[in-house]
N, C-alpha and C positions, 0 to 999 in steps of 0.2 A: 674257855668254851668247852663244854662236854662233847665227846665224840658224837652222841646222839643229836645234840643241838646243831653241831657243825654239819652233820649229814642232812638234817632237815633243811638247814639254810642252803646247802648246796643243791638239794633237790628243788627247792623253791626257785632258786636262781636259774638252774638249768631249765626248769619248766617255763620260767619267764623268757629265757633266751630263745628256746625253741618256739614259743608262741610269737615272740617278736620277729623271728626269722620267717615264720609262716605268714605273719601279717605283712611283712615287707615283701615277701615273694608274691603274695596275692595282689597287694596294692600296686606293686611296681610292674607286674605283668599287665594289669589293667591300664595303669597310667602310661606304660610304655606304648601300648597300642594307641591310646589317645594322643600321646605326645608325637607319635609318628604322623598323626593328622595335624597336630598343632604346628609342627615345624614346616609343614607344607602349606598351611593357611597364612602364615606370617612371613615377613621378610627376615633375612639374617640380622638386619639392623634392629628390628623390634625384638627379636629373640635375644640378641645381645644385651639390649637395654634392660629387659626384664630378668633374664637369667643370670646376668653378671652384675649389673649396677643395682637394680632394685633388690635382688637377693642379697647383695653385699650390705645394702642399707638395712635390710630386715635382720640379717644375722648379726650385724654390729649392735643393733638395739637389744636384741634378745640375749646375745652372748655376754655383753658387758653388764647387763642388768641382773642376770640370774645365775650365770655359771658358777661364780664364786660361792654364792649362798647355797646353791644346790649341792655342790660338792662338800661344803663344810657340814651341812646338816645330815648328810649320809653318815657322818662320823660322830653324830651327836652323843652316843653313849660314852665314848672315850674322852669327851671334852666337857662333861658335866662334873665339875670339881666341887660343887657345893652340895650341902645336905638339904634334901627336899623330897617331898612326896611325888608320886608319879604324875598327879594332875598338875602340879606346879612345873615339873619338868616339861610336860607336853605344852603347857601354856608358853613357856619361854621359847621352845622350839617354834611354836606357831607365830610368836611375835617376830622372830628372826625371819621366818618364811614370808613375811609381808614386805620385807625390804626390796625384793625385786620389783614389786609394783611401784614403790616410792622411787626407786632408782630409775625405773623405766620412763618416768615423766621427763626429767631433765635430759636423760640420755637420748630419748626420741627427739626432743626439740633440738638439741645441739647437733645430733647426727643429721637430721633433715636440713637444718640451716646450713651446715657445712656442705652437704651434698648439693643442695640447690645453688649455693654460691660458687661452687667449683665445677659444676657440670659444663661440658663443652657445648658450644652453640648448636652443633649438629645433633646433640642429644636433647637439649632443652627445647629445641624448636619443633619437636615432634608433637602431633596433636594430643591435647589433654595430658601433657606431661606432668604439670604441677598437681592436677587432680589425682593422677595415679600415684604420685609420691605421697600425697596426703592419705590416700586409702591404704597404702602399705604401712604407713606409720600407725594408723588406726588399727589395722589388723595385728600389728605387733603388740599394741597395748591390750587388745582383747586376749591375746595369747598369754600375756604376762598376768592378767587377772586370774587365770587358772593356775598360776604357779604355786600358791599356798596349798591348793588342793592336790596338785601333782606331788609336792613334797610329802604331804601327809600320806597319800596312798603308797608312795615308794617306801617310806619308812615303815609302813604297816605291811609291806610285802604284798600289796594288792596290785600286782603287775597287770592283771587282766583289765583293770580300769583304763590304764594307759593304752593297752593294745586295742581295745574297742574304740577309744576316742581318736587315736591317730589313724586307725584303719578307715573310720567313717570320714574323718576330716580330709585325708588325702584323696579319697574317692570324690567327695563333693568339690574339692578345689579344682581338680582336673575337669570334672563334668561341667561346672559353672563356667570355667574358662572356655571350654570347647563350645558350649551353647551360645555364649555371648559372641564369640568369634564368628560363628556360623550365622547368627541372627543380625549382627550389626555390620556396618561398613568397616573397611580397613582402618579408617581414622580412629576407631575406638579400640584398636588392638591392645594398646597399653592399659586401658581401663579394664579390658576383659581379664587380663592377668591380675590386675589389682583386685577386681571383684572376686576372682578365684581365691586369692590370698585372704580376703575378708571372710569368705565362706569357711576357710580353714580355721582362722582364729576364732570365729564365733562358734563353730562346731566343737572345737576343743573346750571352750569355756562352758557351753551348754552341757556337754558330755560329763565334765567333771562336776558341774553343779548337780546334775541328776544323780550321779553316783555318791556324792557326799551330802545329799539333801538331809540326811538324818542329823548332821552336825555341821552347820554352816556358821558357827561362832568363830569368826576370824578377826573380830575387833581386837586391837591390842589392849591387853590388861596386865596389870602388875601381878607378880607372884611372890608369895612369902617364902623366904628361905632362912635356914638356920646358919648363921655365920658366927662361929665361936659361941659366946654365951648370949647372943642377942639375935633377934629376928629382924631381917631387913626386907624391904619391898623392892623388887627389881623388875625392870621392863625387859632387859636382855641379860642372858647369861654371859658373863664377861669373856670366858674362854671361847665360846661359840662365836660371839660377835667379833672378837679379834681374829679368829681363824677365817671368818667370812670376809672381813676387810682385807686380810692378807691375800686370800684367793681371788677376790674381786680385783684388787690392784694388779695381781699377776695376770689376770685374764686379758688385760689390755694388750700385753706383749704376746701372750699366747694366741690371741685372736689375729693379730697381724701375721704371726707365723703360719697360722692355719689358713687364713684367707689372703695371704700375701700375693699369691698369683693373681687373684681377682683384682686386688688393688692395682697391681702393675698393668694387667691387661686393660683395665678400664682407663688407664692413663696413657699407655704406650701404643695401643692397637686401635685401628679404625673400627667403627661399629660393625661392619660386615664380618671382620675377623673375630670380634667379640662374640658374634652369633655363632661362628664356627667353633670357637673355643667352648661356648656353652653347650653346643650339641655334642662335641667330643667328650666334655666332662660328664654330661648326662649319660651317654652310652658307656664311657670308660669306667665311671664310678658306680655302675649298676650293681655289680657284685659287692662293692663296698657298702652300699646302702642296704642291700638285702641281708647280708651276712655279718659284715664286720661292725657296722654301727650298733646293731643289737648286742653283739658279743661284747663290745667295749662298754656299753652302758650297763649291761647286766653284771659283768665282771667288776665294774666299779662298785656296784651295790654289794656284791658278794665279798670282795676284798675289804671294803669299808666295814661291813658288819662282822666279818670273821676276825679281823685284826682288832677292831675296837671292843668287841665283846670278850676278847681274851685278855683285856687289860686287868690289872689287879684290882680287886674290890676293896681291899684294905691295905694300909701302908705296911703291914706285917708280911704280906705276901711277896713273893719274888717279883722283881720288876720286869723280868723277861716275859715275852709272850709265851703262851702255852705251846708246848711242842706239837700237840695235836692240831691246833689252829695253824701254826706255821707250816706244818707238813702238808695240810690240806691246801693252803694257799699256794705253796710251792708246786704241788702236784698239778693243780689247775693251771697255773702259769706256764709251766714247762710243757704240759700237754698241748696247750694252745700254740705255743711257740713252735713246737714240732709240727703241728698241723699246718701252720703258716709257712714253715720251711718247705713242706711238700707243695704248697700252693706256689711258692716262688719257683720251684723246679718245674712245675707244670707250665707256668707262665713263660719262663725264658726258653723252655724247650719247644713249645708248640705255638707260642704267640707270634713271634716275628715271621715265621714261614707262612702263616695263614691269615695274617691281619689284612693284607692288601685285598684278598678275596672277600673277607668279611666286610670291610669298609665299602667295597663296591656294591655289596648286597643291601646293607642296612642304611647307609647314609643317603639322604635325599640328593638328587643330582646337583641342585644349586649349591650344596654345601661341599661338594667334592673339590671345588675351586678355592675353598677357604683353607684355613690352617687346620681344620678338623682331622684330616687323615694323618698328618705328621704328629699331631698331639696324641692320637690314639696309639701310635707306635710306642710312645714314651710311657703310656699308661700300663703297658705290659710290666714295667718295673715299678711304677708308681703305686699300683694297687697292693702288691705284697708289702711294700714299705709302709703303706697306710695301716695294714693289718698289724705288723710288728709294733709300730709306734703306738697304735691305739691301746693295745692291751698292756704294754709296758708303762705308758703314762697313766693308765687306769690304776695300776698298782701304786705308782708314785703318788697320785692324788689321794689314795686311800691311806697311805702310811706316812706321808711327809708331815713334819712339824712346821710351825710358822717359820722357824729359822731355816729349815730346808727349802721352803717356798721362796724365801728372800734370796737364798743362794742361787736357786734355779732361775729366778727372775734376772739376776745379774748375768748368768750365762745365756739366757734367752736374748738379752740385749746384744751379746756377741753374735749369737746365731742370726739375729735379725740383720745385723750389718753384713754378715757373710752372705745371707740369702739375697739381699738387695744387690750387693756387688756381683754375685754369681749370676743373678737373673739378668741384670743389665748387660753384663759382659757376654753372656751366652746369647741373649736375644738380639742385642745390637752389635757387640764387638765381633762375634763369630757368625752373625747373620742367621741364627737358628730360629728367629721369630718366636712365636708363642710356644713352640716346643721347648725352647731354651728356658722359658719360665717354669715349665713342668719339671725339666731336669734339675733346675735349682731347687724346686720343691722336694724332689727325691733326696737331694743332698741334705736339705733342711730337716726332713723327717729322719734321715739316718743319724744326724747329729743329736737330735732330740731323743731318739730311741737309745742311742749309745749312752747318753747322759742318764736316762732312766735306768738302764741296765746296771751302770756303775753304782747308782744309788741302791738298787735292789740287792746287789751283792754285799754292799756295806751294811745294809739294814739287817740281813740275815746273819752276817758275822757278828754284829753287835748283840744280837739275840741268842748267840751261842749255837746257831744253826747254819753255819756257813756251808756245810756239806749238802744242804737241801737244794741249792741252786747251783748248777754247773752248766756251762754253755754246751758242752758235748752232748748233754741229754736232750738238747733241742735239735740235734742233727740226726738224719737217717743213717743206717749202716752203709759202709763203703760199697757193697754190691748194688744197693739201690741207686747210689750216685753213679755207678758205672753204667747201669742200664739207662738211666736218664741221659747220660753223655752219649751213649750209642744211638739212642732215639733222636737226640738233637742233631747228630751228624746225618742220620738217615733222612729226616724231614727237610733238612737244609739242602741236601743233595737232590731230593725230589723237587724242591722249590726252584733250584737252579736249572734243572732239566725242563721245568714247565714255565720258565720265565717269559717266553714269547707266546704262550697259550692264552687265549681270551679269558678274562676274569668272569667266568660263570660256572655254575655247578656242573654242567654237562661236560664242558671242555676240561675242567680241572678234576674230573672224577678220579683219575689215576693218583693225583697228588693227595686227594682226600682219603683214598683207600690206604695209602702209605701212612698217613697221619693216624687213622683209626687203628691200624694194626699196631703201630708204635705206642699209641696211648693205652691200648689194652695190655700190651706187654709191660708197660710201666705200672699200671694198676695191679696186675696180677703179681708182679714182683713185690710191690709194697704189701699186698695182703699176705703173701707167702712168708716174707721175711720180717714183717712187723705186725703179726697177728695179735700179739700181746698189747701193742699200742692201740690198734684198732678196737680191741675189746675194751680197753680203758676209756676210749672216746665214746663208745656206744652204751656201755652198761650204766653209767650215771643217768643218761637220758631215759633208759628204760625204767630205772628206779623212780625217776621223777614223775612218771605218768600217774 
């Protein structure tokens, strides 16, 4: 990849990332306000059913049907090993992009059958339960119908299509749910959430249909390719298909590790605590959904295109990736890891001393008696770990070969066993309840991130660029660490002094002033001692405009 092309791709990716962050910020602020009303309109039992169990059913259908194919097709250029023209290559990619729709039918049927057959009687006895499940399954299928168009627009770097579609869909989902809850009786609460999800799925489908209306030729067709001295007709490009199958198989294990806490909460906790867990997860992961999810998705596109486009065009060329592409990928990766390290420092410094005040202000009163407050205390550590794991696994998914994926799958089986053992041991053995499940998830993410980091180090060494990635480059200088340590001691001393003070803004104003002063001190220190890093973070965004 030429430096100019690499710079153009980075600019497009950063523009996508900033657009997605703005989209998430706008949509989440609006939905946060509406969700504040939703959690007050429904019981913890209803909120637990919809936000834990129904969302788990939905994510299982979508993730298992599309994730493997989606990640494989981002790397299409590096896995097209046959001689063909551009139209034939696009046709083979389009054919593979139809697989999520075909996989979605049996996946949805099997997932719904298992869920309905294993649901506890306290869950299934709720009004309109089966109707709501059917609507969620239908909503998932509508969303899968848009997947071929999603893949096409992503590969064409038309990120604005996805931004518009998701922004509109999220807004309509929350609005429809809210209006049905207000208009109908409490017996229709589950259906209200299901109709909101239906609105989301249909909006995604219609939005992509409108943006791709000039070329809606998605019927599978054979493509002619040159193979040796003869021309063959293929429906799927073999390397892409094999990579899609490998990634789809791995997605089963990865899905359990990603959603394992919800699996266990839905089985181990009563419905009321599931509602508390859902509320805590919605509040706790707000930053993750606004910032980290867009970063993970856009870096996956960037790493996939950067590393695949630098592959050799002919056998006579060197087999190693171009130094420019590897340097760009390493720079983006380490810059993000350094930013996330600062986030971790901010979280552990200021989170614990001020979280009790925050939960008393934002949580509805009926959720204060659930597991929500204790879960939010663990999210102080969980959110930064999500950030680290997200970007590291994005690189792994972009660079791993099918053999690497099979090796990772075996390790993920080990991580799965460790996660279940830790979750049950912490939740039941040590009586930590649902907070124990989140701690087990923190450990799970740490193991996965560590595995991805070991792979990244090996990947760069094999490409003759081992010095491009080094963990010390993801750490702030010692004076910054010292200032954060002093701030942590100061705010914890203030918290101890105000332990018996009522949890409201007026009574806790002295404690808040101490926190603001310490926060400003930390930020000023970072800007003064890490100006070069801050410039590195901001300048690409300015160029991408």
